N, C-alpha and C positions, 0 to 999 in steps of 0.2 A: 420604423423605429430607423432610425440612422446609425451611422459610427460613432457619432458623438456621444449617444443617448448610450449606445452598450461599451464605450471605453468610460464614462462617467460611473455605469455601474461597475466595471473591472476594477477602478479607483477605489470604489464603494467594498467591493469585494475582498480586495488586498488591506483593505483599513481593517474590516472585521476580523480576516484571517490572521492579521499581524500580532495579536497578543497571545493566540495560541501558538503562533511557529516562533514566539521570541520565547516562553514558555518552556515549551518542547526542546529548544534549543540549550537552552541550560541546564535543564534536565539530563540531556543527553551527553551535555559536556562535564557535569558533577558525576555521572556514571562512568565516563569513561577515566576520571583524574582519579576515582576511588577505585577501579576495579582491582580484582583478584583472582584468584583461580578460577572462583565460583560460578555459577551460570547466571547469577542474578543480573551481571552488569549488562550480558549479552540480552538478556529479557527485555531489560529497559530500553537498550539502546535499539533494539528491534520493535518496539511500542511507540520509539520515538520516530522513527523510518517510518512507522506505517501513519502516524498521525501526522507527517508533514506530507505525505504522499496524499493522503486525504484532502489535506487543504490547498495542494496543488490540483489536483482532480476536478475539486468544487470549483477552483478561482478559475482554472484556465476552460473545463466545462461549460460553466456558464458563460461566459464569454463567449466561447463559439456557438451556444445555443443563441444566445441573444440576437445574432446574424440573420435566424431564421422571424418567417413570420409569425406562424404560432409557436413559438417557443416552449409555452407553459404547458402545453400537451407531451413534449417529448423531455420535459424537466427528469424525470427518472433515470433517464439515461443517465444524469448527473449522479442524482441521489442515492440510485440504489450502490453503484461502487464504493461513495462518500462514506454511506451508512459503516457498510462492510468493513471499511479499511479504518473508521473510526473506531469501532467494537472491537475489532482485533487489534489495536493500536492501544486501547483502553485495557483489554483484556492480559496483554503483555506487560503492560507497566506493572498491574497487578500481580501477576504473577511475580514480577521480578521484585516488588515490594513486599510481597508474600514470604519468598525464599530468603528474601534479605541479605544484608552484607553480616557475616556473622564477627562479633567482634572477637580480638585476639587478649588473652590472656598473658597477663604481665607486661604490657609494653604502656607507655606513658610519655606525654608529648612533653 
């Protein structure tokens, strides 16, 4: 497999990773804008960081593995850290959602 095939696959990987990355950045930005003294926004930002790291590991790792002849045999090297980071990221997002931002009494816009 040549380098042109690897770059074509890299562009495809980036295309598939972009929607999640954009969504995660929006969620992280929203959490930073609405932060307070609670723990929820730190959990959300940590989850977003883990999801973005998972996407980066997947895209870069797959591109590097495509340089090998039998890349499909070593694909677990990329898949395992990506899976762990995705699970941790979603767990942190869920923990942030469950702990939630508490509404303040007596305030209105």
